[in-house]
C-alpha positions as a Python dict, from the first residue, in 0.01 Angstrom:
ca = {
    (1, 'M'): (0, 0, 0),
    (2, 'V'): (298, -231, 33),
    (3, 'F'): (578, -163, -211),
    (4, 'A'): (792, -451, -334),
    (5, 'K'): (1154, -428, -229),
    (6, 'I'): (1376, -334, -522),
    (7, 'R'): (1644, -596, -576),
    (8, 'K'): (1996, -469, -641),
    (9, 'V'): (2204, -672, -884),
    (10, 'D'): (2531, -612, -700),
    (11, 'Q'): (2385, -765, -383),
    (12, 'E'): (2288, -1099, -538),
    (13, 'N'): (2625, -1264, -460),
    (14, 'R'): (2665, -1392, -813),
    (15, 'Q'): (2935, -1654, -865),
    (16, 'F'): (3206, -1625, -1129),
    (17, 'K'): (3223, -1934, -1351),
    (18, 'T'): (3567, -2063, -1442),
    (19, 'D'): (3476, -2135, -1805),
    (20, 'W'): (3421, -1760, -1861),
    (21, 'T'): (3797, -1714, -1845),
    (22, 'E'): (3859, -1920, -2157),
    (23, 'R'): (3549, -1796, -2342),
    (24, 'Y'): (3567, -1423, -2265),
    (25, 'C'): (3923, -1374, -2126),
    (26, 'F'): (3792, -1252, -1791),
    (27, 'F'): (3898, -1355, -1442),
    (28, 'L'): (3803, -1258, -1088),
    (29, 'P'): (4093, -1128, -872),
    (30, 'D'): (4134, -1285, -531),
    (31, 'H'): (4046, -997, -299),
    (32, 'N'): (3741, -839, -141),
    (33, 'S'): (3505, -638, -362),
    (34, 'A'): (3682, -775, -670),
    (35, 'K'): (3526, -712, -1010),
    (36, 'P'): (3562, -926, -1324),
    (37, 'T'): (3876, -805, -1502),
    (38, 'C'): (3967, -843, -1868),
    (39, 'L'): (4303, -1015, -1914),
    (40, 'I'): (4365, -835, -2242),
    (41, 'C'): (4296, -469, -2154),
    (42, 'M'): (4257, -492, -1772),
    (43, 'Q'): (3921, -314, -1779),
    (44, 'T'): (3657, -421, -1526),
    (45, 'V'): (3282, -471, -1542),
    (46, 'A'): (3059, -372, -1254),
    (47, 'V'): (2843, -685, -1226),
    (48, 'I'): (2930, -1054, -1248),
    (49, 'K'): (2706, -1145, -1542),
    (50, 'A'): (2793, -1349, -1848),
    (51, 'D'): (2619, -1101, -2078),
    (52, 'N'): (2836, -814, -1955),
    (53, 'L'): (3156, -1012, -2009),
    (54, 'K'): (3043, -1136, -2349),
    (55, 'R'): (2944, -786, -2464),
    (56, 'H'): (3286, -645, -2369),
    (57, 'F'): (3479, -929, -2535),
    (58, 'N'): (3275, -935, -2857),
    (59, 'S'): (3277, -558, -2905),
    (60, 'I'): (3650, -500, -2839),
    (61, 'H'): (3863, -816, -2856),
    (62, 'A'): (3679, -1099, -3032),
    (63, 'A'): (3785, -1023, -3389),
    (64, 'S'): (4160, -1014, -3328),
    (65, 'F'): (4184, -1261, -3038),
    (66, 'N'): (3971, -1535, -3196),
    (67, 'A'): (4164, -1501, -3520),
    (68, 'N'): (4493, -1577, -3344),
    (69, 'Y'): (4359, -1816, -3081),
    (70, 'S'): (4056, -2018, -3184),
    (71, 'E'): (3808, -2134, -2921),
    (72, 'K'): (3892, -2450, -2725),
    (73, 'S'): (4237, -2470, -2883),
    (74, 'D'): (4556, -2546, -2691),
    (75, 'Q'): (4708, -2217, -2810),
    (76, 'R'): (4419, -2026, -2654),
    (77, 'K'): (4456, -2209, -2322),
    (78, 'Q'): (4831, -2146, -2316),
    (79, 'K'): (4787, -1776, -2397),
    (80, 'I'): (4527, -1726, -2125),
    (81, 'A'): (4744, -1914, -1874),
    (82, 'S'): (5038, -1693, -1971),
    (83, 'M'): (4832, -1376, -1920),
    (84, 'L'): (4714, -1499, -1580),
    (85, 'T'): (5071, -1574, -1473),
    (86, 'S'): (5188, -1233, -1593),
    (87, 'Y'): (4913, -1066, -1392),
    (88, 'K'): (5005, -1257, -1077),
    (89, 'H'): (5373, -1163, -1119),
    (90, 'S'): (5285, -795, -1159),
    (91, 'V'): (5063, -804, -850),
    (92, 'L'): (5341, -974, -651),
    (93, 'T'): (5592, -710, -764),
    (94, 'M'): (5357, -430, -661),
    (95, 'C'): (5300, -594, -322),
    (96, 'K'): (5676, -620, -260),
    (97, 'T'): (5724, -256, -360),
    (98, 'T'): (5439, -146, -136),
    (99, 'S'): (5581, -347, 154),
    (100, 'A'): (5924, -183, 109),
    (101, 'Q'): (5762, 161, 98),
    (102, 'E'): (5564, 85, 413),
    (103, 'S'): (5882, -23, 593),
    (104, 'A'): (6060, 296, 484),
    (105, 'T'): (5763, 505, 600),
    (106, 'A'): (5757, 327, 937),
    (107, 'A'): (6130, 391, 985),
    (108, 'S'): (6086, 757, 889),
    (109, 'L'): (5799, 798, 1135),
    (110, 'H'): (6003, 631, 1410),
    (111, 'V'): (6294, 873, 1357),
    (112, 'S'): (6054, 1169, 1339),
    (113, 'W'): (5893, 1060, 1666),
    (114, 'K'): (6233, 1044, 1841),
    (115, 'L'): (6331, 1388, 1714),
    (116, 'A'): (5993, 1534, 1808),
    (117, 'R'): (6016, 1386, 2158),
    (118, 'A'): (6355, 1554, 2198),
    (119, 'K'): (6206, 1879, 2059),
    (120, 'K'): (6451, 1881, 1770),
    (121, 'P'): (6384, 1969, 1405),
    (122, 'F'): (6353, 1675, 1168),
    (123, 'A'): (6675, 1757, 977),
    (124, 'D'): (6881, 1796, 1294),
    (125, 'T'): (7158, 1550, 1390),
    (126, 'E'): (7230, 1716, 1724),
    (127, 'L'): (7111, 1409, 1912),
    (128, 'I'): (7392, 1198, 1767),
    (129, 'K'): (7645, 1475, 1818),
    (130, 'Q'): (7547, 1507, 2184),
    (131, 'Y'): (7615, 1138, 2239),
    (132, 'L'): (7952, 1165, 2063),
    (133, 'R'): (8052, 1462, 2280),
    (134, 'K'): (7973, 1268, 2598),
    (135, 'T'): (8120, 932, 2502),
    (136, 'E'): (8484, 850, 2569),
    (137, 'A'): (8545, 674, 2238),
    (138, 'F'): (8368, 594, 1912),
    (139, 'S'): (8438, 425, 1579),
    (140, 'L'): (8384, 547, 1224),
    (141, 'A'): (8298, 369, 900),
    (142, 'I'): (8373, 586, 597),
    (143, 'D'): (8251, 510, 245),
    (144, 'P'): (8308, 744, -52),
    (145, 'S'): (8089, 702, -360),
    (146, 'C'): (7958, 909, -652),
    (147, 'D'): (7596, 1015, -680),
    (148, 'R'): (7404, 1040, -1006),
    (149, 'T'): (7551, 1387, -1076),
    (150, 'D'): (7910, 1253, -1045),
    (151, 'M'): (7953, 1437, -715),
    (152, 'E'): (8169, 1245, -468),
    (153, 'Q'): (7982, 1194, -140),
    (154, 'L'): (8158, 1084, 178),
    (155, 'S'): (7925, 883, 403),
    (156, 'V'): (8042, 878, 765),
    (157, 'F'): (7881, 632, 1007),
    (158, 'A'): (7952, 640, 1380),
    (159, 'R'): (7935, 353, 1629),
    (160, 'F'): (7917, 460, 1994),
    (161, 'F'): (7777, 375, 2337),
    (162, 'D'): (7485, 597, 2441),
    (163, 'G'): (7485, 488, 2806),
    (164, 'K'): (7252, 193, 2752),
    (165, 'T'): (7353, 19, 2433),
    (166, 'F'): (7580, 42, 2132),
    (167, 'R'): (7436, 234, 1839),
    (168, 'E'): (7528, 282, 1474),
    (169, 'E'): (7408, 604, 1311),
    (170, 'L'): (7481, 809, 1000),
    (171, 'L'): (7683, 1100, 1132),
    (172, 'C'): (7716, 1311, 818),
    (173, 'L'): (7732, 1318, 440),
    (174, 'I'): (8019, 1532, 315),
    (175, 'S'): (8028, 1650, -48),
    (176, 'L'): (8367, 1652, -221),
    (177, 'P'): (8330, 1863, -539),
    (178, 'G'): (8696, 1850, -641),
    (179, 'R'): (8972, 1595, -598),
    (180, 'T'): (8940, 1321, -337),
    (181, 'T'): (9291, 1281, -202),
    (182, 'G'): (9359, 1162, 151),
    (183, 'E'): (9456, 1514, 256),
    (184, 'I'): (9133, 1668, 126),
    (185, 'I'): (8918, 1399, 289),
    (186, 'F'): (9102, 1440, 620),
    (187, 'N'): (9063, 1819, 612),
    (188, 'E'): (8690, 1799, 534),
    (189, 'L'): (8636, 1547, 812),
    (190, 'T'): (8830, 1742, 1075),
    (191, 'Q'): (8652, 2065, 977),
    (192, 'F'): (8317, 1895, 1033),
    (193, 'F'): (8435, 1775, 1375),
    (194, 'E'): (8556, 2123, 1471),
    (195, 'R'): (8231, 2291, 1360),
    (196, 'N'): (8029, 2055, 1577),
    (197, 'G'): (8253, 2045, 1882),
    (198, 'L'): (8365, 1685, 1834),
    (199, 'D'): (8707, 1550, 1932),
    (200, 'V'): (8898, 1369, 1656),
    (201, 'S'): (9125, 1203, 1913),
    (202, 'K'): (8825, 1003, 2043),
    (203, 'I'): (8819, 801, 1722),
    (204, 'V'): (8955, 461, 1831),
    (205, 'S'): (8890, 268, 1510),
    (206, 'V'): (8804, 339, 1149),
    (207, 'V'): (8679, 118, 867),
    (208, 'T'): (8735, 217, 503),
    (209, 'D'): (8765, 62, 160),
    (210, 'G'): (9102, -21, 7),
    (211, 'A'): (9141, 297, -200),
    (212, 'P'): (9486, 467, -187),
    (213, 'S'): (9325, 789, -61),
    (214, 'M'): (9206, 591, 241),
    (215, 'V'): (9484, 343, 325),
    (216, 'G'): (9792, 508, 171),
    (217, 'H'): (10093, 472, 403),
    (218, 'H'): (10190, 840, 395),
    (219, 'Q'): (9907, 1049, 249),
    (220, 'G'): (9601, 830, 318),
    (221, 'L'): (9321, 923, 556),
    (222, 'V'): (9405, 638, 795),
    (223, 'S'): (9770, 744, 831),
    (224, 'R'): (9663, 1103, 906),
    (225, 'L'): (9412, 988, 1169),
    (226, 'S'): (9681, 763, 1319),
    (227, 'A'): (9902, 1070, 1361),
    (228, 'V'): (9627, 1222, 1580),
    (229, 'N'): (9564, 898, 1771),
    (230, 'P'): (9859, 651, 1750),
    (231, 'A'): (9646, 375, 1910),
    (232, 'L'): (9395, 391, 1624),
    (233, 'L'): (9275, 55, 1491),
    (234, 'A'): (9222, 56, 1114),
    (235, 'F'): (9026, -199, 915),
    (236, 'Q'): (8952, -217, 548),
    (237, 'C'): (8685, -401, 354),
    (238, 'I'): (8804, -736, 218),
    (239, 'I'): (8543, -751, -60),
    (240, 'H'): (8776, -563, -296),
    (241, 'K'): (9037, -835, -242),
    (242, 'S'): (8776, -1105, -298),
    (243, 'V'): (8691, -948, -634),
    (244, 'L'): (9060, -946, -729),
    (245, 'C'): (9093, -1312, -630),
    (246, 'A'): (8800, -1398, -856),
    (247, 'K'): (8972, -1218, -1143),
    (248, 'L'): (9299, -1403, -1089),
    (249, 'C'): (9146, -1751, -1060),
    (250, 'G'): (9160, -1922, -1402),
    (251, 'K'): (8847, -2138, -1374),
    (252, 'M'): (8637, -1858, -1228),
    (253, 'K'): (8755, -1618, -1497),
    (254, 'E'): (8677, -1863, -1778),
    (255, 'T'): (8328, -1932, -1643),
    (256, 'M'): (8254, -1566, -1581),
    (257, 'D'): (8377, -1464, -1927),
    (258, 'T'): (8143, -1718, -2086),
    (259, 'V'): (7845, -1603, -1882),
    (260, 'T'): (7927, -1239, -1956),
    (261, 'R'): (7931, -1315, -2331),
    (262, 'L'): (7587, -1476, -2305),
    (263, 'V'): (7437, -1194, -2102),
    (264, 'N'): (7589, -920, -2318),
    (265, 'F'): (7462, -1085, -2637),
    (266, 'V'): (7108, -1099, -2502),
    (267, 'R'): (7097, -758, -2337),
    (268, 'E'): (7353, -542, -2514),
    (269, 'S'): (7395, -665, -2873),
    (270, 'S'): (7067, -507, -2986),
    (271, 'S'): (6743, -384, -2837),
    (272, 'L'): (6555, -632, -3058),
    (273, 'Q'): (6739, -930, -2905),
    (274, 'H'): (6658, -802, -2558),
    (275, 'R'): (6289, -753, -2637),
    (276, 'L'): (6261, -1098, -2794),
    (277, 'F'): (6423, -1261, -2491),
    (278, 'R'): (6196, -1082, -2246),
    (279, 'A'): (5893, -1180, -2454),
    (280, 'L'): (6013, -1542, -2446),
    (281, 'L'): (6043, -1530, -2066),
    (282, 'E'): (5689, -1399, -2041),
    (283, 'E'): (5553, -1668, -2272),
    (284, 'M'): (5732, -1943, -2080),
    (285, 'S'): (5617, -1800, -1744),
    (286, 'A'): (5977, -1783, -1628),
    (287, 'E'): (6075, -1723, -1269),
    (288, 'H'): (6249, -1395, -1358),
    (289, 'K'): (6176, -1118, -1606),
    (290, 'D'): (6532, -1055, -1730),
    (291, 'L'): (6901, -1133, -1695),
    (292, 'L'): (7131, -932, -1470),
    (293, 'L'): (7425, -735, -1607),
    (294, 'H'): (7761, -793, -1442),
    (295, 'N'): (7920, -481, -1296),
    (296, 'D'): (8266, -473, -1137),
    (297, 'V'): (8168, -165, -936),
    (298, 'C'): (7882, -347, -762),
    (299, 'W'): (8061, -578, -520),
    (300, 'L'): (7976, -948, -530),
    (301, 'S'): (7752, -908, -834),
    (302, 'K'): (7914, -1213, -996),
    (303, 'G'): (7718, -1451, -775),
    (304, 'S'): (7386, -1284, -855),
    (305, 'V'): (7458, -1288, -1229),
    (306, 'L'): (7554, -1658, -1225),
    (307, 'E'): (7253, -1750, -1015),
    (308, 'R'): (7015, -1570, -1251),
    (309, 'V'): (7169, -1745, -1555),
    (310, 'C'): (7127, -2084, -1383),
    (311, 'D'): (6764, -2006, -1301),
    (312, 'L'): (6694, -1915, -1666),
    (313, 'L'): (6909, -2187, -1822),
    (314, 'D'): (6619, -2364, -1998),
    (315, 'E'): (6488, -2034, -2135),
    (316, 'L'): (6836, -1941, -2262),
    (317, 'V'): (6869, -2273, -2444),
    (318, 'S'): (6531, -2221, -2609),
    (319, 'F'): (6627, -1867, -2706),
    (320, 'F'): (6959, -1962, -2869),
    (321, 'I'): (6804, -2253, -3062),
    (322, 'Q'): (6569, -2024, -3257),
    (323, 'P'): (6792, -1767, -3436),
    (324, 'A'): (6999, -1870, -3737),
    (325, 'E'): (7276, -1618, -3672),
    (326, 'P'): (7632, -1760, -3656),
    (327, 'K'): (7699, -1597, -3321),
    (328, 'S'): (7381, -1746, -3174),
    (329, 'Q'): (7491, -2090, -3289),
    (330, 'Q'): (7834, -2039, -3131),
    (331, 'L'): (7677, -1942, -2800),
    (332, 'F'): (7434, -2233, -2819),
    (333, 'E'): (7730, -2472, -2845),
    (334, 'L'): (7844, -2353, -2501),
    (335, 'F'): (7544, -2530, -2347),
    (336, 'N'): (7644, -2865, -2495),
}
């Protein structure tokens, strides 16, 4: 007896029809083994069949969705296009995040491989210290900053020649629980050098920010290191000075104050305003999801804030036209 071969539905290579998207709010993602996905609830159906899509839509979404967006209407087409755009943006964001995580993992594995090859534990920095003990001179870049617990952390980066090429590595991270004067920072740094058999006099140059604890003429870290090595070359970051120049310039200040007022009204005046603006960006399929807040602590954030406002200029105009509040009208006049 010859038995007929049983046909499997999922092996029929069924094609997804584009008109199903408008009728049932389903679409087919662009990847292998993709299943029809509902734009409203993001649930999937196993087989590409119109009956399956129709059953899901009619049983869960038809009553509310058809009431707000009638079939073959422009509002329905715009809503579905907006949901498709939102999905693509979310997928792109996830891909970027995954790519960044993969890069971080690759870097971590590379460091782990180097430490394992040298038969050193993963948390050991002896490799860097060995190079610094052998080299005749090295440079330091020192950056103090607070972590999320308000603990001052001193990041110390070393630049040195390992016999083949110049390298830049994180030497240590020193916690400063109390005050952060130049004397305390110098003492903590020299104690670390002494514990690890490193010579402070080999420091030929140092780069710091412009804080008094770093560049003070008498009590700063640089002056104390210069006492150990009179030939020390000291450099400081010029970004702090650039920020001060931007504050002193009249035209820049006027422009930045106006932009800050706009951003603060949208993001900080009330949570409702912020939610409404983000909803507007989503409906208009804007390039960005939100405005950026200006922060004096984050260096060079002015440019990013201004660029984001320029990118969302049309959306901001549309947002300020709608409300009838006096302040909204005042801000709207700034665009004219």
